[in-house]
C-alpha positions in Angstrom: 0.5 -10.6 -19.5 1.9 -9.3 -16.3 0.5 -6.1 -14.8 1.6 -4.0 -11.9 -0.5 -1.5 -10.0 1.5 1.0 -8.0 -0.2 3.1 -5.4 0.9 6.3 -3.7 -0.2 6.4 -0.1 -1.1 9.8 1.2 -4.2 11.0 -0.6 -4.7 7.7 -2.5 -4.8 4.9 0.0 -5.8 7.2 2.9 -7.3 10.6 3.0 -4.4 12.0 5.0 -3.6 15.2 3.2 -6.2 17.3 5.1 -4.9 16.0 8.4 -1.3 16.8 7.5 -1.9 20.2 5.8 -4.3 21.6 8.4 -2.1 20.4 11.2 1.1 21.8 9.6 -0.5 25.1 9.1 -1.6 25.2 12.8 1.8 24.4 14.2 3.6 26.8 11.8 1.2 29.6 12.8 2.0 28.9 16.4 5.6 29.8 15.7 5.0 32.9 13.6 4.0 31.7 10.1 1.9 34.3 8.3 1.4 32.5 5.0 -1.7 30.8 3.7 -3.1 27.3 3.6 -2.4 27.3 -0.1 1.3 27.9 0.7 1.4 24.9 3.0 -0.2 22.7 0.4 2.9 23.0 -1.8 4.3 20.4 0.6 2.1 17.7 -0.8 4.0 15.0 -2.5 7.4 15.9 -1.1 9.7 13.7 0.9 10.4 14.6 4.6 13.7 16.2 3.6 11.9 18.2 0.9 9.1 19.2 3.3 11.5 20.6 5.9 13.5 22.4 3.2 10.3 24.2 2.1 9.2 24.9 5.7 12.6 26.3 6.5 12.2 28.7 3.6 8.6 29.6 4.5 9.7 30.4 8.0 12.5 32.7 6.6 15.1 30.4 8.1 14.3 31.6 11.7 14.4 28.0 12.9 16.9 25.2 12.5 15.9 21.9 10.9 16.2 20.2 14.3 13.8 22.7 15.9 11.2 22.3 13.2 11.5 18.5 13.3 10.9 18.6 17.1 7.8 20.9 16.8 6.4 18.8 14.0 6.9 15.6 15.9 5.3 16.9 19.0 2.2 18.0 17.1 1.7 14.9 15.0 3.2 12.1 17.1 2.2 13.2 20.6 -0.5 15.9 20.6 -2.5 14.8 17.5 -1.6 11.2 16.4 -3.1 10.1 13.2 -5.7 7.3 13.0 -5.2 5.8 9.6 -7.9 3.2 10.0 -10.5 6.0 10.2 -9.4 7.8 7.0 -9.0 4.9 4.4 -10.4 6.0 1.1 -13.7 4.6 0.0 -13.5 1.7 -2.6 -9.9 0.7 -1.7 -10.7 -2.7 -0.3 -12.9 -3.6 -3.3 -10.2 -2.4 -5.7 -7.4 -4.4 -3.9 -9.6 -7.5 -3.9 -10.2 -7.2 -7.6 -6.5 -6.6 -8.3 -5.7 -9.7 -6.3 -8.3 -11.8 -8.1 -6.9 -10.8 -11.4 -3.4 -11.9 -10.3 -1.8 -8.5 -10.8 1.2 -7.4 -8.7 0.7 -4.6 -6.3 3.1 -2.1 -4.6 3.1 1.1 -2.5 5.5 3.9 -3.4 5.2 6.7 -1.0 7.4 9.8 -0.1 6.4 9.2 3.6 8.8 7.6 6.0 8.7 3.8 6.0 7.5 3.7 9.6 4.4 5.7 8.6 3.7 3.6 5.6 3.8 0.4 7.6 1.6 2.0 10.3 -1.0 3.0 7.7 -1.1 -0.4 6.0 -1.4 -2.3 9.3 -4.1 0.1 10.8 -6.1 -0.3 7.6 -5.5 -4.1 7.5 -4.3 -4.0 4.0 -0.6 -4.9 4.3 -1.2 -8.4 3.0 -2.4 -7.1 -0.4 1.0 -5.6 -1.4 3.8 -7.5 -2.9 6.3 -4.6 -2.3 6.4 -1.5 -0.3 9.0 1.3 -0.7 9.6 4.7 0.9 11.1 7.7 -0.8 13.6 8.1 2.1 15.5 5.2 0.5 16.4 7.3 -2.5 18.6 10.4 -3.1 16.1 11.9 -5.6 12.4 12.5 -4.8 9.3 12.6 -7.0 9.0 13.8 -9.8 12.2 11.8 -10.3 11.0 8.4 -11.5 13.6 6.4 -9.5 11.2 5.1 -6.9 8.7 3.8 -9.5 11.4 2.2 -11.7 12.7 0.5 -8.6 9.2 -0.8 -7.7 8.7 -2.2 -11.2 12.0 -4.0 -11.1 11.1 -5.5 -7.7 7.7 -6.6 -9.0 9.4 -8.0 -12.1 6.9 -6.1 -14.3 7.9 -4.1 -17.3 7.2 -0.4 -17.0 4.9 -0.6 -20.0 2.7 -2.9 -18.0 2.7 -0.7 -14.8 -0.1 1.6 -13.8 0.5 4.4 -11.2 -2.3 5.8 -9.1 -1.4 9.2 -7.7 -2.9 12.5 -6.5 0.0 15.0 -6.4 1.5 16.8 -9.4 5.0 15.5 -8.5 3.7 12.0 -8.1 1.9 12.0 -11.4 5.0 13.4 -13.1 7.2 10.7 -11.5 4.9 8.0 -13.0 5.0 9.7 -16.4 8.8 10.1 -16.2 9.0 6.3 -15.5 7.1 5.8 -18.8 4.2 4.3 -16.9 0.5 5.0 -17.4 -0.9 7.2 -14.6 -4.4 7.6 -13.1 -4.9 10.8 -11.1 -7.3 10.6 -8.1 -9.1 13.9 -8.3 -8.9 16.2 -5.3 -10.1 19.7 -5.6 -9.3 20.8 -2.0 -5.6 21.6 -2.3 -5.1 23.2 -5.7 -3.3 20.2 -7.0 -2.3 20.3 -10.6 -3.3 16.8 -12.0 -3.8 17.5 -15.7 -0.7 15.5 -16.8 -2.3 12.2 -15.7 -3.4 9.9 -18.5 -6.9 9.6 -16.9 -8.5 11.4 -14.0 -11.0 9.6 -11.7 -13.3 10.8 -9.0 -12.8 7.7 -6.7 -10.9 4.5 -6.4 -14.1 2.7 -7.4 -13.6 4.2 -10.9 -10.1 2.8 -11.4 -10.8 -0.6 -12.9 -13.3 0.9 -15.4 -10.6 3.3 -16.5 -7.8 0.8 -17.1 -9.3 -0.5 -20.3 -8.8 3.0 -21.9 -5.0 3.0 -21.1 
């Protein structure tokens, strides 16, 4: 029986949500944002296009998309570059090794730009584990639309009924459900994420394999 395990990246493979949300709040505040950290956390799980659309709205459209992209790039790519190898989630390597030993297919489906996905996989030395990698920027519809997950299942040559999605955001979990795949939600209580629609919730990646038998 073929099985496919599909991972989201931010918040699942790497604990990057804190870095991005705290950083985004700081640079938005530097240009006049008066909202809260909770407001910024609504960006979790969106594509870059969706992120900028929300930021434009939160900034009352005082800045153009180009201006916001420039400020964001300066903060994250120049002044505070991310170090993915230092924020890999505990239990990931053990889980990937077990998936490989069982002969299951493995993919990454992330809303992040492809260049960031590749950077994360290489810096964490896990790129060889994945049979397929795909970015949400390749699609017109973003999560919770299931398009990215359906595409991954097709590329893995695994039926959706035999695919398991590991996500953390509400939109990601819903995308997995909309693709008729079983979903595991990696619990994160820091950002007010709504994860209750996942089939199973786990506290860590180390709990994933033990939970699969219940799905």
